[in-house]
HTML snippet that shows the backbone in 3Dmol.js (N, CA, C, O; Angstrom):
<script src="https://3Dmol.org/build/3Dmol-min.js"></script>
<div id="view" style="width:600px;height:400px;position:relative"></div>
<script>
const pdb = `
ATOM      1  N   UNK A   1     117.957 222.696 226.071  1.00  0.00           N
ATOM      2  CA  UNK A   1     119.175 222.808 226.606  1.00  0.00           C
ATOM      3  C   UNK A   1     119.796 221.771 227.250  1.00  0.00           C
ATOM      4  O   UNK A   1     120.969 221.529 226.966  1.00  0.00           O
ATOM      5  N   UNK A   2     119.098 220.980 228.235  1.00  0.00           N
ATOM      6  CA  UNK A   2     119.338 219.681 228.995  1.00  0.00           C
ATOM      7  C   UNK A   2     119.815 218.518 227.491  1.00  0.00           C
ATOM      8  O   UNK A   2     120.962 218.072 227.462  1.00  0.00           O
ATOM      9  N   UNK A   3     119.144 218.273 226.737  1.00  0.00           N
ATOM     10  CA  UNK A   3     119.708 217.691 225.643  1.00  0.00           C
ATOM     11  C   UNK A   3     120.946 218.268 225.059  1.00  0.00           C
ATOM     12  O   UNK A   3     121.877 217.509 224.786  1.00  0.00           O
ATOM     13  N   UNK A   4     121.040 219.574 224.839  1.00  0.00           N
ATOM     14  CA  UNK A   4     122.371 220.052 224.070  1.00  0.00           C
ATOM     15  C   UNK A   4     123.608 219.994 225.162  1.00  0.00           C
ATOM     16  O   UNK A   4     124.797 219.976 224.842  1.00  0.00           O
ATOM     17  N   UNK A   5     123.148 219.970 226.384  1.00  0.00           N
ATOM     18  CA  UNK A   5     124.492 219.665 227.369  1.00  0.00           C
ATOM     19  C   UNK A   5     124.872 217.999 227.483  1.00  0.00           C
ATOM     20  O   UNK A   5     126.007 217.633 227.789  1.00  0.00           O
ATOM     21  N   UNK A   6     123.894 217.159 227.229  1.00  0.00           N
ATOM     22  CA  UNK A   6     123.966 215.740 227.179  1.00  0.00           C
ATOM     23  C   UNK A   6     125.057 215.468 225.915  1.00  0.00           C
ATOM     24  O   UNK A   6     126.136 214.876 225.959  1.00  0.00           O
ATOM     25  N   UNK A   7     124.397 216.102 224.805  1.00  0.00           N
ATOM     26  CA  UNK A   7     125.098 216.055 223.892  1.00  0.00           C
ATOM     27  C   UNK A   7     126.600 216.488 223.621  1.00  0.00           C
ATOM     28  O   UNK A   7     127.363 215.860 222.888  1.00  0.00           O
ATOM     29  N   UNK A   8     126.907 217.593 224.282  1.00  0.00           N
ATOM     30  CA  UNK A   8     128.098 218.006 224.665  1.00  0.00           C
ATOM     31  C   UNK A   8     128.836 217.213 225.464  1.00  0.00           C
ATOM     32  O   UNK A   8     130.017 217.194 225.117  1.00  0.00           O
ATOM     33  N   UNK A   9     128.557 216.483 226.500  1.00  0.00           N
ATOM     34  CA  UNK A   9     129.231 215.587 226.969  1.00  0.00           C
ATOM     35  C   UNK A   9     129.355 214.414 226.525  1.00  0.00           C
ATOM     36  O   UNK A   9     130.384 213.796 226.796  1.00  0.00           O
ATOM     37  N   UNK A  10     128.491 213.908 225.853  1.00  0.00           N
ATOM     38  CA  UNK A  10     128.777 212.526 224.978  1.00  0.00           C
ATOM     39  C   UNK A  10     129.820 212.644 223.787  1.00  0.00           C
ATOM     40  O   UNK A  10     130.809 211.921 223.664  1.00  0.00           O
ATOM     41  N   UNK A  11     129.433 213.703 222.901  1.00  0.00           N
ATOM     42  CA  UNK A  11     130.042 213.895 221.804  1.00  0.00           C
ATOM     43  C   UNK A  11     131.561 214.390 221.941  1.00  0.00           C
ATOM     44  O   UNK A  11     132.569 213.965 221.376  1.00  0.00           O
ATOM     45  N   UNK A  12     131.404 215.407 222.857  1.00  0.00           N
ATOM     46  CA  UNK A  12     132.750 216.243 222.899  1.00  0.00           C
ATOM     47  C   UNK A  12     133.259 216.149 224.004  1.00  0.00           C
ATOM     48  O   UNK A  12     134.329 216.752 224.086  1.00  0.00           O
ATOM     49  N   UNK A  13     132.840 215.489 225.162  1.00  0.00           N
ATOM     50  CA  UNK A  13     133.710 214.962 226.477  1.00  0.00           C
ATOM     51  C   UNK A  13     133.619 216.469 226.867  1.00  0.00           C
ATOM     52  O   UNK A  13     134.736 216.845 227.223  1.00  0.00           O
ATOM     53  N   UNK A  14     132.678 217.486 226.930  1.00  0.00           N
ATOM     54  CA  UNK A  14     132.560 218.471 227.331  1.00  0.00           C
ATOM     55  C   UNK A  14     132.745 218.501 228.961  1.00  0.00           C
ATOM     56  O   UNK A  14     132.329 217.565 229.644  1.00  0.00           O
ATOM     57  N   UNK A  15     133.423 219.685 229.561  1.00  0.00           N
ATOM     58  CA  UNK A  15     133.645 219.565 231.066  1.00  0.00           C
ATOM     59  C   UNK A  15     132.641 220.812 231.709  1.00  0.00           C
ATOM     60  O   UNK A  15     132.306 220.912 232.889  1.00  0.00           O
ATOM     61  N   UNK A  16     132.315 221.603 230.734  1.00  0.00           N
ATOM     62  CA  UNK A  16     131.353 222.935 231.001  1.00  0.00           C
ATOM     63  C   UNK A  16     130.973 223.576 229.521  1.00  0.00           C
ATOM     64  O   UNK A  16     131.521 223.607 228.419  1.00  0.00           O
ATOM     65  N   UNK A  17     129.813 224.041 230.059  1.00  0.00           N
ATOM     66  CA  UNK A  17     129.200 225.145 228.914  1.00  0.00           C
ATOM     67  C   UNK A  17     129.110 226.474 229.440  1.00  0.00           C
ATOM     68  O   UNK A  17     128.724 226.638 230.597  1.00  0.00           O
ATOM     69  N   UNK A  18     129.432 227.455 228.697  1.00  0.00           N
ATOM     70  CA  UNK A  18     129.534 229.044 228.990  1.00  0.00           C
ATOM     71  C   UNK A  18     128.611 229.665 227.899  1.00  0.00           C
ATOM     72  O   UNK A  18     128.400 229.248 226.761  1.00  0.00           O
ATOM     73  N   UNK A  19     128.130 230.727 228.505  1.00  0.00           N
ATOM     74  CA  UNK A  19     127.371 231.745 227.986  1.00  0.00           C
ATOM     75  C   UNK A  19     127.588 233.108 228.476  1.00  0.00           C
ATOM     76  O   UNK A  19     128.303 233.227 229.471  1.00  0.00           O
ATOM     77  N   UNK A  20     126.949 234.444 227.789  1.00  0.00           N
ATOM     78  CA  UNK A  20     126.870 235.224 228.475  1.00  0.00           C
ATOM     79  C   UNK A  20     125.555 235.880 228.398  1.00  0.00           C
ATOM     80  O   UNK A  20     124.819 235.806 227.415  1.00  0.00           O
ATOM     81  N   UNK A  21     125.237 236.661 229.703  1.00  0.00           N
ATOM     82  CA  UNK A  21     124.041 237.176 229.743  1.00  0.00           C
ATOM     83  C   UNK A  21     124.135 238.657 230.256  1.00  0.00           C
ATOM     84  O   UNK A  21     124.927 239.051 231.112  1.00  0.00           O
ATOM     85  N   UNK A  22     123.115 239.480 229.537  1.00  0.00           N
ATOM     86  CA  UNK A  22     123.207 240.828 230.085  1.00  0.00           C
ATOM     87  C   UNK A  22     122.671 241.031 231.600  1.00  0.00           C
ATOM     88  O   UNK A  22     121.659 240.477 232.030  1.00  0.00           O
ATOM     89  N   UNK A  23     123.360 241.762 232.222  1.00  0.00           N
ATOM     90  CA  UNK A  23     123.220 242.004 233.570  1.00  0.00           C
ATOM     91  C   UNK A  23     121.685 242.080 233.946  1.00  0.00           C
ATOM     92  O   UNK A  23     121.235 241.547 234.960  1.00  0.00           O
ATOM     93  N   UNK A  24     120.944 242.773 233.061  1.00  0.00           N
ATOM     94  CA  UNK A  24     119.760 243.621 233.322  1.00  0.00           C
ATOM     95  C   UNK A  24     118.602 242.335 232.641  1.00  0.00           C
ATOM     96  O   UNK A  24     117.394 242.551 232.738  1.00  0.00           O
ATOM     97  N   UNK A  25     119.033 241.226 232.072  1.00  0.00           N
ATOM     98  CA  UNK A  25     118.017 240.143 231.565  1.00  0.00           C
ATOM     99  C   UNK A  25     117.862 239.387 232.901  1.00  0.00           C
ATOM    100  O   UNK A  25     118.576 238.462 233.286  1.00  0.00           O
ATOM    101  N   UNK A  26     116.970 239.852 233.447  1.00  0.00           N
ATOM    102  CA  UNK A  26     116.416 238.948 234.771  1.00  0.00           C
ATOM    103  C   UNK A  26     115.766 237.863 234.377  1.00  0.00           C
ATOM    104  O   UNK A  26     115.998 236.910 235.121  1.00  0.00           O
ATOM    105  N   UNK A  27     114.849 237.566 233.266  1.00  0.00           N
ATOM    106  CA  UNK A  27     114.455 236.318 232.822  1.00  0.00           C
ATOM    107  C   UNK A  27     115.457 235.470 232.563  1.00  0.00           C
ATOM    108  O   UNK A  27     115.518 234.378 233.127  1.00  0.00           O
ATOM    109  N   UNK A  28     116.268 235.837 231.768  1.00  0.00           N
ATOM    110  CA  UNK A  28     117.473 234.834 231.413  1.00  0.00           C
ATOM    111  C   UNK A  28     118.221 234.402 232.659  1.00  0.00           C
ATOM    112  O   UNK A  28     118.259 233.183 232.830  1.00  0.00           O
ATOM    113  N   UNK A  29     118.743 235.063 233.445  1.00  0.00           N
ATOM    114  CA  UNK A  29     119.360 234.789 234.600  1.00  0.00           C
ATOM    115  C   UNK A  29     118.347 233.964 235.931  1.00  0.00           C
ATOM    116  O   UNK A  29     118.787 233.469 236.968  1.00  0.00           O
ATOM    117  N   UNK A  30     117.114 234.021 235.541  1.00  0.00           N
ATOM    118  CA  UNK A  30     116.038 233.241 236.399  1.00  0.00           C
ATOM    119  C   UNK A  30     116.018 231.750 235.872  1.00  0.00           C
ATOM    120  O   UNK A  30     115.686 230.820 236.606  1.00  0.00           O
ATOM    121  N   UNK A  31     116.423 231.569 234.453  1.00  0.00           N
ATOM    122  CA  UNK A  31     116.396 230.513 233.833  1.00  0.00           C
ATOM    123  C   UNK A  31     117.611 229.744 233.805  1.00  0.00           C
ATOM    124  O   UNK A  31     117.693 228.517 233.863  1.00  0.00           O
ATOM    125  N   UNK A  32     118.710 230.723 233.694  1.00  0.00           N
ATOM    126  CA  UNK A  32     119.965 230.068 233.501  1.00  0.00           C
ATOM    127  C   UNK A  32     120.650 229.802 235.051  1.00  0.00           C
ATOM    128  O   UNK A  32     121.663 229.106 235.101  1.00  0.00           O
ATOM    129  N   UNK A  33     120.176 230.272 236.098  1.00  0.00           N
ATOM    130  CA  UNK A  33     120.552 230.195 237.358  1.00  0.00           C
ATOM    131  C   UNK A  33     119.840 229.113 238.321  1.00  0.00           C
ATOM    132  O   UNK A  33     120.299 228.346 239.168  1.00  0.00           O
ATOM    133  N   UNK A  34     118.667 229.336 237.897  1.00  0.00           N
ATOM    134  CA  UNK A  34     117.571 228.479 238.729  1.00  0.00           C
ATOM    135  C   UNK A  34     117.551 227.311 237.847  1.00  0.00           C
ATOM    136  O   UNK A  34     118.303 226.378 238.129  1.00  0.00           O
ATOM    137  N   UNK A  35     116.951 227.249 237.032  1.00  0.00           N
ATOM    138  CA  UNK A  35     116.228 226.093 236.235  1.00  0.00           C
ATOM    139  C   UNK A  35     117.564 225.086 235.542  1.00  0.00           C
ATOM    140  O   UNK A  35     117.521 223.858 235.616  1.00  0.00           O
ATOM    141  N   UNK A  36     118.605 225.760 234.944  1.00  0.00           N
ATOM    142  CA  UNK A  36     120.005 225.093 234.749  1.00  0.00           C
ATOM    143  C   UNK A  36     121.153 225.153 235.320  1.00  0.00           C
ATOM    144  O   UNK A  36     122.185 224.729 234.799  1.00  0.00           O
ATOM    145  N   UNK A  37     121.076 225.737 236.554  1.00  0.00           N
ATOM    146  CA  UNK A  37     122.204 225.349 237.329  1.00  0.00           C
ATOM    147  C   UNK A  37     123.428 226.175 236.761  1.00  0.00           C
ATOM    148  O   UNK A  37     124.501 225.842 237.263  1.00  0.00           O
ATOM    149  N   UNK A  38     123.482 227.106 235.888  1.00  0.00           N
ATOM    150  CA  UNK A  38     124.582 227.913 235.906  1.00  0.00           C
ATOM    151  C   UNK A  38     125.055 228.838 236.833  1.00  0.00           C
ATOM    152  O   UNK A  38     124.276 229.471 237.545  1.00  0.00           O
ATOM    153  N   UNK A  39     126.507 228.999 236.900  1.00  0.00           N
ATOM    154  CA  UNK A  39     126.725 229.867 238.127  1.00  0.00           C
ATOM    155  C   UNK A  39     127.646 231.058 237.156  1.00  0.00           C
ATOM    156  O   UNK A  39     128.178 230.797 236.077  1.00  0.00           O
ATOM    157  N   UNK A  40     127.664 232.365 237.836  1.00  0.00           N
ATOM    158  CA  UNK A  40     128.423 233.416 237.362  1.00  0.00           C
ATOM    159  C   UNK A  40     129.854 233.400 237.701  1.00  0.00           C
ATOM    160  O   UNK A  40     130.298 233.290 238.844  1.00  0.00           O
ATOM    161  N   UNK A  41     130.393 233.492 236.858  1.00  0.00           N
ATOM    162  CA  UNK A  41     131.913 233.128 236.728  1.00  0.00           C
ATOM    163  C   UNK A  41     132.641 234.467 236.641  1.00  0.00           C
ATOM    164  O   UNK A  41     133.810 234.515 237.024  1.00  0.00           O
ATOM    165  N   UNK A  42     132.093 235.457 236.211  1.00  0.00           N
ATOM    166  CA  UNK A  42     133.087 236.981 235.799  1.00  0.00           C
ATOM    167  C   UNK A  42     131.716 237.969 235.265  1.00  0.00           C
ATOM    168  O   UNK A  42     130.607 237.705 234.800  1.00  0.00           O
ATOM    169  N   UNK A  43     132.249 238.879 235.511  1.00  0.00           N
ATOM    170  CA  UNK A  43     131.553 240.328 234.940  1.00  0.00           C
ATOM    171  C   UNK A  43     132.237 240.865 233.643  1.00  0.00           C
ATOM    172  O   UNK A  43     133.355 241.349 233.823  1.00  0.00           O
ATOM    173  N   UNK A  44     131.820 240.863 232.538  1.00  0.00           N
ATOM    174  CA  UNK A  44     132.482 241.477 231.626  1.00  0.00           C
ATOM    175  C   UNK A  44     131.996 242.947 231.334  1.00  0.00           C
ATOM    176  O   UNK A  44     130.931 243.169 230.758  1.00  0.00           O
ATOM    177  N   UNK A  45     132.818 243.899 231.756  1.00  0.00           N
ATOM    178  CA  UNK A  45     132.386 245.500 231.548  1.00  0.00           C
ATOM    179  C   UNK A  45     132.348 245.653 230.019  1.00  0.00           C
ATOM    180  O   UNK A  45     133.263 245.388 229.240  1.00  0.00           O
ATOM    181  N   UNK A  46     131.092 246.142 229.719  1.00  0.00           N
ATOM    182  CA  UNK A  46     130.707 246.972 228.448  1.00  0.00           C
ATOM    183  C   UNK A  46     130.752 245.767 227.435  1.00  0.00           C
ATOM    184  O   UNK A  46     131.303 246.031 226.366  1.00  0.00           O
ATOM    185  N   UNK A  47     130.299 244.577 227.580  1.00  0.00           N
ATOM    186  CA  UNK A  47     130.552 243.302 226.845  1.00  0.00           C
ATOM    187  C   UNK A  47     129.473 243.733 225.680  1.00  0.00           C
ATOM    188  O   UNK A  47     129.910 243.316 224.608  1.00  0.00           O
ATOM    189  N   UNK A  48     128.464 244.285 225.539  1.00  0.00           N
ATOM    190  CA  UNK A  48     127.576 244.559 224.497  1.00  0.00           C
ATOM    191  C   UNK A  48     127.921 245.756 223.764  1.00  0.00           C
ATOM    192  O   UNK A  48     128.662 246.626 224.221  1.00  0.00           O
ATOM    193  N   UNK A  49     127.396 245.791 222.658  1.00  0.00           N
ATOM    194  CA  UNK A  49     127.553 247.326 221.915  1.00  0.00           C
ATOM    195  C   UNK A  49     127.015 248.393 222.379  1.00  0.00           C
ATOM    196  O   UNK A  49     127.561 249.449 222.059  1.00  0.00           O
ATOM    197  N   UNK A  50     125.855 248.447 223.223  1.00  0.00           N
ATOM    198  CA  UNK A  50     125.344 249.454 223.938  1.00  0.00           C
ATOM    199  C   UNK A  50     126.253 249.767 225.227  1.00  0.00           C
ATOM    200  O   UNK A  50     125.972 250.671 226.014  1.00  0.00           O
ATOM    201  N   UNK A  51     127.195 249.059 225.342  1.00  0.00           N
ATOM    202  CA  UNK A  51     127.720 249.411 226.535  1.00  0.00           C
ATOM    203  C   UNK A  51     127.725 248.753 227.882  1.00  0.00           C
ATOM    204  O   UNK A  51     128.573 248.960 228.750  1.00  0.00           O
ATOM    205  N   UNK A  52     126.546 247.818 227.991  1.00  0.00           N
ATOM    206  CA  UNK A  52     125.898 247.335 229.199  1.00  0.00           C
ATOM    207  C   UNK A  52     127.102 245.907 229.334  1.00  0.00           C
ATOM    208  O   UNK A  52     127.594 245.181 228.470  1.00  0.00           O
ATOM    209  N   UNK A  53     127.249 245.954 230.799  1.00  0.00           N
ATOM    210  CA  UNK A  53     127.852 244.527 230.979  1.00  0.00           C
ATOM    211  C   UNK A  53     127.198 243.318 230.935  1.00  0.00           C
ATOM    212  O   UNK A  53     125.983 243.268 230.748  1.00  0.00           O
ATOM    213  N   UNK A  54     127.871 242.348 231.085  1.00  0.00           N
ATOM    214  CA  UNK A  54     127.455 240.782 230.854  1.00  0.00           C
ATOM    215  C   UNK A  54     128.030 240.167 231.907  1.00  0.00           C
ATOM    216  O   UNK A  54     129.113 240.435 232.428  1.00  0.00           O
ATOM    217  N   UNK A  55     126.920 238.970 232.320  1.00  0.00           N
ATOM    218  CA  UNK A  55     127.530 237.966 233.167  1.00  0.00           C
ATOM    219  C   UNK A  55     128.020 236.866 232.192  1.00  0.00           C
ATOM    220  O   UNK A  55     127.548 236.413 231.149  1.00  0.00           O
ATOM    221  N   UNK A  56     129.239 236.575 232.974  1.00  0.00           N
ATOM    222  CA  UNK A  56     129.941 235.384 232.027  1.00  0.00           C
ATOM    223  C   UNK A  56     129.727 233.932 232.983  1.00  0.00           C
ATOM    224  O   UNK A  56     130.385 233.617 233.974  1.00  0.00           O
ATOM    225  N   UNK A  57     128.620 233.189 232.361  1.00  0.00           N
ATOM    226  CA  UNK A  57     128.325 232.177 233.295  1.00  0.00           C
ATOM    227  C   UNK A  57     128.726 230.828 232.834  1.00  0.00           C
ATOM    228  O   UNK A  57     128.979 230.593 231.652  1.00  0.00           O
ATOM    229  N   UNK A  58     128.771 230.105 233.606  1.00  0.00           N
ATOM    230  CA  UNK A  58     129.425 228.642 233.241  1.00  0.00           C
ATOM    231  C   UNK A  58     128.287 227.429 233.961  1.00  0.00           C
ATOM    232  O   UNK A  58     127.825 227.589 235.091  1.00  0.00           O
ATOM    233  N   UNK A  59     128.059 226.603 233.360  1.00  0.00           N
ATOM    234  CA  UNK A  59     127.529 225.344 233.736  1.00  0.00           C
ATOM    235  C   UNK A  59     128.456 224.080 233.892  1.00  0.00           C
ATOM    236  O   UNK A  59     128.809 223.650 232.794  1.00  0.00           O
ATOM    237  N   UNK A  60     129.004 223.284 235.101  1.00  0.00           N
ATOM    238  CA  UNK A  60     129.868 222.652 235.033  1.00  0.00           C
ATOM    239  C   UNK A  60     129.197 220.943 235.149  1.00  0.00           C
ATOM    240  O   UNK A  60     128.454 220.586 236.063  1.00  0.00           O
ATOM    241  N   UNK A  61     129.619 220.124 234.107  1.00  0.00           N
ATOM    242  CA  UNK A  61     128.762 218.983 234.323  1.00  0.00           C
ATOM    243  C   UNK A  61     129.636 217.801 235.125  1.00  0.00           C
ATOM    244  O   UNK A  61     129.438 216.610 234.887  1.00  0.00           O
ATOM    245  N   UNK A  62     130.498 218.202 235.975  1.00  0.00           N
ATOM    246  CA  UNK A  62     130.825 217.310 236.763  1.00  0.00           C
ATOM    247  C   UNK A  62     131.786 218.139 238.239  1.00  0.00           C
ATOM    248  O   UNK A  62     132.597 218.982 237.855  1.00  0.00           O
ATOM    249  N   UNK A  63     131.738 218.001 239.263  1.00  0.00           N
ATOM    250  CA  UNK A  63     132.410 218.747 240.354  1.00  0.00           C
ATOM    251  C   UNK A  63     133.611 218.730 240.147  1.00  0.00           C
ATOM    252  O   UNK A  63     134.213 219.658 240.687  1.00  0.00           O
ATOM    253  N   UNK A  64     134.483 217.721 239.310  1.00  0.00           N
ATOM    254  CA  UNK A  64     135.564 217.880 239.327  1.00  0.00           C
ATOM    255  C   UNK A  64     136.102 218.931 238.370  1.00  0.00           C
ATOM    256  O   UNK A  64     137.285 219.269 238.326  1.00  0.00           O
ATOM    257  N   UNK A  65     135.087 219.437 237.574  1.00  0.00           N
ATOM    258  CA  UNK A  65     135.411 220.436 236.397  1.00  0.00           C
ATOM    259  C   UNK A  65     135.266 221.719 236.994  1.00  0.00           C
ATOM    260  O   UNK A  65     135.807 222.572 236.290  1.00  0.00           O
ATOM    261  N   UNK A  66     134.754 222.173 238.000  1.00  0.00           N
ATOM    262  CA  UNK A  66     134.268 223.123 238.483  1.00  0.00           C
ATOM    263  C   UNK A  66     135.355 224.178 239.572  1.00  0.00           C
ATOM    264  O   UNK A  66     135.574 223.722 240.695  1.00  0.00           O
ATOM    265  N   UNK A  67     135.750 225.025 239.341  1.00  0.00           N
ATOM    266  CA  UNK A  67     136.854 225.641 240.162  1.00  0.00           C
ATOM    267  C   UNK A  67     136.902 225.451 241.839  1.00  0.00           C
ATOM    268  O   UNK A  67     135.828 225.562 242.430  1.00  0.00           O
ATOM    269  N   UNK A  68     137.419 225.331 242.168  1.00  0.00           N
ATOM    270  CA  UNK A  68     137.322 225.164 243.651  1.00  0.00           C
ATOM    271  C   UNK A  68     136.652 226.364 244.479  1.00  0.00           C
ATOM    272  O   UNK A  68     135.878 226.206 245.423  1.00  0.00           O
ATOM    273  N   UNK A  69     137.093 227.611 243.952  1.00  0.00           N
ATOM    274  CA  UNK A  69     136.520 228.889 244.220  1.00  0.00           C
ATOM    275  C   UNK A  69     136.077 229.492 242.860  1.00  0.00           C
ATOM    276  O   UNK A  69     136.732 229.457 241.818  1.00  0.00           O
ATOM    277  N   UNK A  70     134.929 230.016 243.035  1.00  0.00           N
ATOM    278  CA  UNK A  70     134.268 231.006 242.008  1.00  0.00           C
ATOM    279  C   UNK A  70     134.194 232.186 242.715  1.00  0.00           C
ATOM    280  O   UNK A  70     133.755 232.277 243.861  1.00  0.00           O
ATOM    281  N   UNK A  71     134.768 233.406 241.808  1.00  0.00           N
ATOM    282  CA  UNK A  71     134.890 235.046 242.166  1.00  0.00           C
ATOM    283  C   UNK A  71     133.544 235.530 242.609  1.00  0.00           C
ATOM    284  O   UNK A  71     133.471 236.500 243.363  1.00  0.00           O
ATOM    285  N   UNK A  72     132.463 234.898 242.176  1.00  0.00           N
ATOM    286  CA  UNK A  72     131.079 235.641 243.085  1.00  0.00           C
ATOM    287  C   UNK A  72     130.316 234.512 243.898  1.00  0.00           C
ATOM    288  O   UNK A  72     129.089 234.409 243.895  1.00  0.00           O
ATOM    289  N   UNK A  73     131.198 233.656 244.612  1.00  0.00           N
ATOM    290  CA  UNK A  73     130.245 232.823 245.453  1.00  0.00           C
ATOM    291  C   UNK A  73     130.242 233.574 247.058  1.00  0.00           C
ATOM    292  O   UNK A  73     129.548 233.103 247.959  1.00  0.00           O
TER     293      UNK A  73
END
`;
const viewer = $3Dmol.createViewer("view");
viewer.addModel(pdb, "pdb");
viewer.setStyle({}, {cartoon: {color: "spectrum"}});
viewer.zoomTo();
viewer.render();
</script>
């Protein structure tokens, strides 16, 4: 993932990366929040076909790219 992040910055000049995670997926949340420093940006109700909600998560590659206030701080 870190290599992918580096390439996103180098090749596409990306400011952030985003992904969705099931709210029940504690292992993925631990990885993305803890190890990879993604932040919860929003909750998307009923995102998955079975009706489960998803966390919309972003990893900002610079402080300038990060919104001043995130909804879940």
